C-alpha positions in Angstrom: 44.8 21.3 22.1 42.4 24.1 21.9 42.3 23.9 18.1 41.9 19.8 18.1 39.0 20.6 20.7 37.6 23.4 18.5 37.6 21.2 15.4 35.8 18.3 17.6 33.2 20.4 18.5 32.7 21.9 15.0 32.5 18.3 13.7 30.0 17.5 16.2 27.6 20.4 16.0 27.3 19.9 12.3 26.4 16.0 12.5 22.9 15.7 12.4 20.9 12.3 13.5 19.1 10.9 10.1 16.9 8.3 9.8 16.4 6.5 6.5 13.4 4.1 6.0 14.5 1.6 3.1 12.0 -1.4 3.0 13.5 -4.1 0.6 10.8 -4.6 -1.9 12.9 -3.2 -5.0 16.6 -3.3 -5.7 16.7 -0.1 -7.5 15.0 1.5 -4.4 17.3 -0.2 -2.3 20.4 1.1 -4.1 18.8 4.7 -4.6 18.2 5.2 -0.9 21.1 3.2 0.2 23.6 5.3 -1.8 22.1 8.5 -0.2 22.5 7.1 3.4 26.1 6.3 2.5 26.6 9.7 1.2 25.3 11.4 4.3 27.7 9.0 6.4 30.3 10.1 4.2 29.4 13.9 4.7 29.9 13.2 8.8 26.1 12.4 9.9 24.9 10.0 12.1 22.6 8.0 9.9 20.4 5.0 10.7 18.5 2.5 8.0 15.4 0.9 9.0 15.1 -1.9 6.4 11.6 -4.0 6.6 12.7 -7.2 4.8 9.8 -7.9 2.0 11.9 -9.7 -0.3 14.9 -11.4 1.3 16.6 -12.2 -1.9 17.3 -8.5 -2.3 20.9 -6.9 -1.3 21.4 -4.1 0.8 21.9 -0.8 -0.6 23.8 0.8 2.2 27.1 -0.3 3.3 28.0 2.4 5.7 24.9 3.1 7.9 23.9 1.6 11.0 20.8 -0.5 10.4 17.6 -2.3 11.8 16.2 -5.1 10.3 12.6 -5.9 10.7 12.1 -9.3 9.8 9.2 -10.6 7.1 6.0 -11.2 8.6 4.3 -14.5 8.1 1.9 -13.1 5.7 4.6 -11.4 3.8 6.6 -14.7 3.7 3.6 -16.3 2.3 3.3 -13.8 -0.5 6.8 -13.7 -1.2 6.5 -17.7 -1.4 3.7 -17.3 -3.8 5.1 -14.9 -6.2 7.3 -16.2 -9.2 8.7 -13.7 -11.3 10.2 -16.4 -13.5 6.6 -17.6 -14.5 5.7 -14.2 -15.4 4.9 -13.1 -19.0 5.7 -9.5 -19.4 5.2 -9.6 -22.9 1.4 -10.1 -22.4 1.1 -7.7 -19.4 0.0 -4.4 -20.6 -0.1 -1.5 -18.5 -2.7 0.3 -20.2 -5.3 -2.4 -19.4 -7.1 -1.7 -16.4 -8.6 -5.1 -16.2 -5.2 -6.7 -15.7 -3.0 -3.8 -14.5 -5.5 -2.5 -11.6 -5.4 -6.0 -9.8 -1.5 -6.6 -10.4 -0.8 -2.9 -8.7 -3.2 -3.8 -5.8 -1.6 -7.2 -5.2 1.9 -5.9 -5.5 1.0 -3.0 -3.0 -0.3 -5.4 -0.6 2.9 -7.3 -0.5 5.0 -4.5 0.9 2.1 -3.0 2.7 1.7 -6.3 4.6 5.2 -5.8 6.2 4.2 -2.4 7.5 2.1 -4.4 10.1 5.7 -6.0 10.9 7.1 -2.4 11.8 4.4 -1.6 14.0 4.3 -5.0 15.7 8.0 -5.1 16.2 8.8 -5.1 19.8 9.8 -1.6 20.9 10.9 -0.5 17.7 8.2 2.7 17.2 9.1 4.0 21.0 12.7 3.5 20.3 12.6 5.6 17.0 10.4 8.3 18.9 13.0 8.6 21.5 16.1 9.0 19.3 14.6 12.5 18.1 15.9 12.2 14.6 16.6 15.5 12.8 15.7 14.4 9.4 13.7 11.2 8.1 14.4 10.4 4.8 12.3 7.9 2.6 11.3 7.0 -1.0 7.5 7.8 -1.0 6.4 5.1 -3.6 5.9 3.0 -0.2 3.5 4.8 2.1 4.4 3.3 5.4 7.3 5.3 6.1 5.3 8.6 5.5 2.6 7.3 7.9 5.2 6.3 10.5 6.8 9.6 10.3 3.6 11.0 12.0 4.2 8.8 14.8 7.9 9.0 15.4 8.0 13.0 14.7 11.3 13.7 13.2 12.5 17.4 13.1 11.9 17.5 9.3 10.6 14.7 6.8 12.2 14.6 3.6 10.3 12.5 1.0 11.6 11.3 -2.4 10.9 9.6 -5.8 13.4 7.1 -7.1 12.1 7.8 -10.4 9.6 10.1 -12.0 6.8 10.9 -9.5 4.3 7.9 -10.1 0.8 7.8 -8.9 -0.1 9.8 -6.1 3.7 10.8 -5.5 3.6 13.9 -7.3 0.3 15.3 -6.2 1.5 14.6 -2.4 4.1 17.3 -2.9 2.0 19.7 -4.9 3.5 19.2 -8.3 0.9 19.1 -11.1 1.5 16.7 -13.7 1.1 19.0 -16.7 -0.3 16.3 -18.6 -0.6 18.3 -21.9 3.0 18.5 -22.5 4.8 16.4 -19.7 4.7 12.2 -20.5 3.4 10.5 -17.3 5.2 7.4 -16.2 3.7 5.5 -19.1 4.0 7.6 -22.2 7.5 7.9 -23.8 6.5 11.0 -25.2 3.7 13.6 -26.0 3.0 15.2 -29.5 1.5 18.5 -28.4 -0.3 19.1 -31.5 -2.0 15.8 -31.7 -5.4 15.3 -29.7 -5.1 11.7 -29.7 -1.4 11.8 -28.0 -2.5 14.2 -25.4 -5.7 12.0 -24.6 -3.5 9.1 -24.6 -1.4 10.7 -21.9 -4.4 11.5 -19.8 -5.9 8.2 -20.0 -2.5 6.2 -19.4 -2.1 8.9 -16.1 -5.6 7.8 -15.0 -4.8 4.2 -15.3 -1.3 4.4 -13.7 -2.8 6.3 -10.4 -5.8 3.4 -10.2 -3.3 1.1 -10.6 -1.4 2.2 -7.4 -3.8 3.9 -5.3 -4.4 0.9 -3.1 -0.7 1.7 -1.5 -2.2 4.7 0.1 -5.8 3.6 1.0 -4.3 0.5 2.6 -2.1 2.0 4.7 -4.1 4.9 5.9 -6.6 2.3 7.1 -3.9 0.6 8.7 -2.9 3.4 10.9 -6.3 4.8 11.5 -7.3 1.1 12.9 -3.9 1.6 15.4 -3.9 5.1 16.0 -7.6 6.3 15.9 -10.0 7.8 12.8 -8.5 11.1 12.8 -5.2 10.1 11.7 -4.2 11.9 8.8 -4.0 10.9 5.4 -0.8 10.0 3.6 -1.1 12.9 1.2 -1.8 15.3 4.4 1.4 14.2 6.0 3.4 14.4 2.9 2.2 18.1 2.3 4.4 19.1 5.2 7.3 17.5 4.3 10.2 19.7 4.5 11.3 18.8 0.8 11.1 16.4 -2.2 13.8 15.1 -3.4 13.7 13.7 -7.3 15.8 11.3 -9.0 15.4 13.6 -12.1 18.4 14.9 -14.0 17.1 18.2 -15.8 19.9 17.7 -18.6 18.0 14.8 -20.1 14.4 15.0 -18.4 11.3 16.8 -19.9 11.2 20.3 -18.8 8.3 21.0 -16.4 7.1 23.7 -13.7 8.7 22.9 -10.6 8.3 23.8 -6.7 11.1 25.6 -4.6 11.1 22.7 -2.2 11.7 19.9 -5.0 15.2 19.2 -5.2 16.4 17.3 -8.3 19.1 14.8 -7.7 19.6 12.6 -10.7 22.0 9.9 -10.9 22.4 9.7 -7.0 22.0 6.0 -7.0 25.1 5.6 -9.3 28.2 4.8 -7.1 31.8 5.6 -8.4 33.0 2.9 -10.7 35.3 0.6 -9.9 38.0 -1.0 -11.9 37.3 -4.2 -14.0 38.7 -7.3 -13.2 41.2 -9.4 -15.5 38.4 -11.4 -16.7 36.1 -8.4 -17.8 39.0 -6.4 -19.1 40.0 -9.1 -21.6 36.6 -9.0 -23.2 37.3 -5.6 -24.5 40.4 -6.9 -26.1 38.5 -9.5 -28.2 37.0 -7.0 -30.7 36.8 -3.4 -31.7 33.4 -2.9 -30.4 31.6 -4.3 -27.2 27.7 -4.1 -26.4 26.5 -5.0 -23.2 23.0 -6.4 -22.8 21.0 -6.5 -19.5 17.3 -6.2 -19.2 17.1 -5.6 -15.1 16.6 -7.6 -12.0 12.6 -8.1 -12.8 12.5 -9.3 -16.4 15.5 -11.5 -16.2 16.9 -13.3 -19.3 16.8 -16.8 -18.8 13.1 -16.7 -18.3 12.4 -14.8 -21.8 10.3 -16.8 -24.3 12.6 -19.2 -26.1 11.8 -17.5 -29.3 13.0 -14.2 -28.1 16.2 -15.6 -26.8 17.0 -17.3 -30.1 16.1 -13.8 -32.0 18.9 -12.3 -29.6 21.4 -14.9 -30.7 20.8 -14.5 -34.2 21.2 -10.8 -33.9 24.5 -11.4 -32.2 25.8 -13.7 -34.8 25.0 -11.2 -37.5 27.9 -8.7 -35.9 30.7 -11.0 -35.9 33.2 -7.7 -35.3 31.0 -7.0 -32.1 31.6 -8.6 -28.5 28.3 -9.2 -26.8 28.2 -9.4 -23.0 24.9 -10.7 -21.8 23.6 -10.7 -18.3 22.0 -14.1 -18.4 21.0 -15.6 -14.8 21.7 -19.3 -15.5 24.7 -19.6 -17.7 24.8 -23.1 -16.9 21.3 -24.1 -18.8 21.0 -25.8 -21.9 20.1 -22.8 -24.1 23.1 -20.7 -22.8 25.7 -23.3 -23.4 24.2 -24.2 -27.0 24.2 -20.2 -27.7 27.8 -20.0 -26.5 29.1 -23.1 -28.5 27.4 -21.7 -31.9 28.0 -17.8 -31.3 32.0 -17.1 -31.1 31.2 -13.6 -30.4 28.9 -13.8 -27.4 29.6 -13.9 -23.6 27.2 -14.7 -21.1 27.7 -13.9 -17.5 25.4 -14.4 -14.7 25.8 -11.2 -13.2 27.6 -7.7 -14.4 29.2 -4.8 -13.0 26.9 -2.5 -15.3 28.2 0.6 -13.8 31.5 -0.4 -14.1 31.3 -1.9 -17.3 29.3 1.6 -18.8 32.0 3.7 -17.4 34.7 1.8 -19.4 35.3 3.9 -22.7 35.8 0.9 -24.4 32.1 -0.1 -24.5 30.3 0.8 -27.4 26.7 0.7 -26.6 23.9 -0.5 -23.9 20.8 -2.7 -25.0 18.5 -2.2 -21.7 14.9 -2.3 -20.4 15.1 1.6 -19.5 14.8 1.2 -15.7 15.7 4.6 -14.1 18.6 3.3 -12.3 20.2 1.9 -15.7 19.0 5.2 -17.6 20.7 7.6 -15.3 23.8 5.3 -15.4 23.9 5.3 -19.3 23.7 8.9 -19.0 26.1 9.7 -16.4 28.6 7.5 -18.6 28.0 8.8 -22.0 27.0 5.4 -23.7 24.0 5.5 -26.4 21.5 2.9 -25.7 19.0 0.8 -27.3 16.0 0.9 -24.9 13.3 -1.8 -24.6 10.6 -0.9 -22.1 8.5 -3.5 -20.5 6.6 -1.9 -18.0 5.9 1.2 -15.7 8.4 4.4 -16.1 10.5 2.4 -18.3 8.4 3.8 -21.0 9.1 7.5 -20.0 12.9 6.9 -19.5 13.4 5.3 -22.9 11.4 8.1 -24.2 13.4 10.8 -22.9 16.9 9.5 -23.9 15.5 9.1 -27.8 14.1 12.5 -27.4 17.8 13.8 -26.7 19.5 11.8 -29.4 21.3 9.6 -27.1 19.4 6.2 -27.8 16.7 4.4 -29.9 13.4 2.9 -28.6 11.9 -0.3 -30.1 8.7 -2.3 -28.8 9.2 -5.4 -26.5 7.5 -7.4 -29.0 10.3 -6.6 -31.5 12.3 -8.8 -29.7 10.4 -11.7 -31.5 11.7 -10.2 -34.9 15.6 -10.8 -35.3 15.3 -8.9 -38.4 14.0 -5.5 -36.5 16.4 -6.1 -33.5 19.3 -6.6 -35.8 18.2 -3.2 -37.6 18.1 -1.1 -34.6 21.5 -2.4 -33.2 23.0 -1.7 -36.5 21.5 2.0 -36.7 22.7 2.3 -33.0 26.6 1.5 -33.8 26.8 2.9 -37.4 24.8 6.3 -36.8 27.5 8.3 -34.7 25.1 10.9 -33.5 24.0 8.7 -31.0 27.5 8.5 -29.3 27.9 12.2 -30.0 24.7 12.9 -28.1 25.7 10.4 -25.3 29.1 12.0 -24.8 27.8 15.6 -24.7 25.1 14.8 -22.2 27.8 13.0 -19.9 29.9 16.2 -20.6 27.2 18.6 -19.2 26.2 16.7 -16.3 29.8 16.3 -15.2 30.2 20.0 -15.4 27.0 21.2 -13.9 27.3 23.7 -11.1 26.0 21.4 -8.3 26.5 17.9 -8.2 23.6 15.3 -7.2 25.9 14.6 -4.0 26.2 18.4 -2.7 22.2 18.9 -3.7 21.6 15.9 -1.4 24.1 16.8 1.7 23.3 20.6 1.5 19.3 20.0 1.5 19.4 17.5 4.2 21.6 19.6 6.3 19.4 22.7 5.8 16.2 20.6 6.9 18.0 19.5 9.8 18.9 22.8 11.3 15.8 24.8 10.2 12.9 22.1 9.6 10.4 22.9 7.3 9.5 26.3 6.1 5.8 27.0 5.9 6.7 29.4 2.7 7.8 26.2 0.8 4.2 24.5 1.1 2.2 25.1 -1.6 -1.5 26.5 -0.6 -2.8 24.1 -3.3 -3.2 21.9 0.0 -5.6 24.0 1.5 -7.7 24.2 -1.5 -10.7 22.3 -2.9 -11.1 21.1 -6.3 -13.7 24.0 -7.1 -11.4 26.7 -5.7 -8.4 25.2 -7.5 -10.0 24.7 -10.9 -11.7 28.2 -10.2 -15.0 26.3 -11.2 -16.9 29.1 -8.8 -15.6 32.0 -10.9 -16.6 30.2 -14.1 -19.7 29.6 -13.0 -20.3 33.2 -12.1 -18.9 34.5 -15.2 -21.2 31.9 -17.2 -24.2 33.2 -15.2 -23.1 36.8 -16.0 -22.7 36.2 -19.4 -26.0 34.3 -19.9 -27.8 37.2 -17.8 -26.4 39.5 -19.7 -27.4 38.0 -23.1 -30.9 37.3 -21.8 -31.2 40.7 -20.6 -29.9 42.0 -24.3 -32.2 39.8 -26.0 -35.0 41.0 -23.8 -34.5 44.8 -24.2 -33.7 44.2 -28.2 -37.2 42.3 -28.5 -38.8 45.0 -26.4 -37.7 47.9 -28.8 -38.5 45.8 -32.0 -41.9 45.5 -30.7 -42.7 48.9 -29.8 -41.2 49.8 -33.4 -43.6 47.5 -34.9 -46.4 49.1 -33.0 -45.4 52.7 -34.0 -45.5 51.4 -37.6 -48.6 49.7 -37.5 -50.2 53.3 -35.9 -48.7 55.4 -38.7 
């Protein structure tokens, strides 16, 4: 009995109260935070997920935590009703064009920012969260609402996270410098450090990206200052005091950059353990020696692609009769899908695919993907070569880092219109064995690295819950102005000193020369 009581007391003493703020505006972020919540529940902690509903069509990412839903506000419902990704032209959209990108970013941010009002207006919610006295509040910092909310409910520790590479203001808010001379920003697939044009383009695209998403911060700061007074701190100030920052980055495939002690890399945390395939899916792998999966994510849906692109994909599939292609096509009942199936024996169309489970099957040959962070991480974890076709945002960088590691090939989204180019890329991917070998090597390294992403997550959260934020981990960059940080004052002093020395030297030399000339004249 004594042993049982002791074990129960030990379990209780190590169980912490954790709040996960998980607004449902992105399925990949839902899954990312949801899997972290479930992992912490499995570790024995009391986890509550607050889920402000922005897009009701999305699935919950967590299956084990307690949940508090905040229904969509009327404004959010109106915005959601007016959003139609089916009609969006992702081929015309240009991340690098400020005229189109900045208004798009502002509109997208306002969509989920508008739900923040619903969180504050939800009867009794804020007070209830304050009374719970959470040990840790965990959130994804792309949405600034949770950061501001943490200042009101005051958990013992705030842990911010990035579901992808730090984008927009995310990096600066945790003290990370972008290192743009050699580290590609979210919109850049790579940087040629020896090319002035490549480095300029990286700086330019970083500025555009920050301008595109800055409204997320200013809008939330204004909202909370309206509610709680003009002295309410900025999002950057609140973030600077976070105990830790988690980043969904796998160092074995990502670009090597300077890192802070309070930044913890948990690449692949969003990938769940693969499940056994059902009989129908398993049978698809027996049809031919090679099988390729095609999936372009949840935003760029295959059934909404231009007809010319869909025809190009079908033409490409028909050129590889010895390969089975599984295509995630959201409306298999439409006329195009039916015609494609009847004319292309090696094509299989599914409205939904268990992507992670398919990637984990050793019989899958390759993956044709948009290069979202979740898909990229799963591809790396499962050791599959990929053909990456980025459409927007961080997909460019994700694709570039996989190509850099030899585990994939990148083509332009506009190459989808050209079946010859697409076919050539597929042919290279499946016939050049170096892609497969590199992918398998990466998967083996990730599997055998000293600390798994789950271990890193659990230990970091438990440490923050036990001790709170450490002042030693907060960079002093947050207490510096731009003059101090860039040593502008030292540079000015040095320039003044150099100019003074030069002027004095010239004056002295001139004086000596004049006196020497006078002496010559006298003689």
